[in-house]
C-alpha angles and dihedrals in degrees: 000000000000118000120251095262091054091048091047092052093047091052092044090052092047101050136059117253092258095049092045089052088053090050090051090050091050089048090054092048090049091052091050093048092045089056092049096047102033101251123149102275095209092054090047091049092051093045090052097051095045101039095100098036091126097037098102098044105114112262097246091047090049091056092047093047094044097048097031116034096023101032094227117164109225121197123219094262091054092049091049096048115065090201098061106054093062092067096056092039091047090052090052092048090049091051102039103029103029099030094227123168122272090246092058094043092050090050089053091046093057102032092106104038103022117212140222118282095014122192120241091257091050091052092047094052093043092052095040090057089061101038100041117131094255094055123097107170118151089257098043100098094047090047091050092053094044092048090064091057112032126008096193092052089049092052090048091048093050094046093048092047092048094048091048092050093048091050092049090053093042094244125146121266118215114234091231088066093049091048091048092052093046090049092053093047094048092044093060 
């Protein structure tokens, strides 16, 4: 596995200045949440910086790379939504090209959709991507406050908000998000 500085430089050289700034902000949020909830800070830090490593690859190239080079099966919702492919592709890049741990790669894989029965690291990255300093969604402040108190409630809040917004704008909703929300509601 590469050391953090090598990973940091690879990400910096892959992303635009704006996207790299976002990744740094997510990394900082991951570190903060890891300290609050007892996750390995180094893993959280790495997951935060690498989570969008495939975000700026052009959509058609993402599909080709995902299905070709990395052998990822994409469903129709993922192919339709330019925002979803980057998570699975990013996880594959992190595993195969950067040699990162399965825990980190799985967190990257589900940082956009979430999934049922998420690990602590997966929850931290999912939440950090919404509450990072550079974000200003209508739900960001509430999510930031909630994240300091209860990570599961924060994940549930973000998923529910995201699904509601996607339905309002007539956009597809990935089944992983629906399953994740159902899991959290049933688990209560």
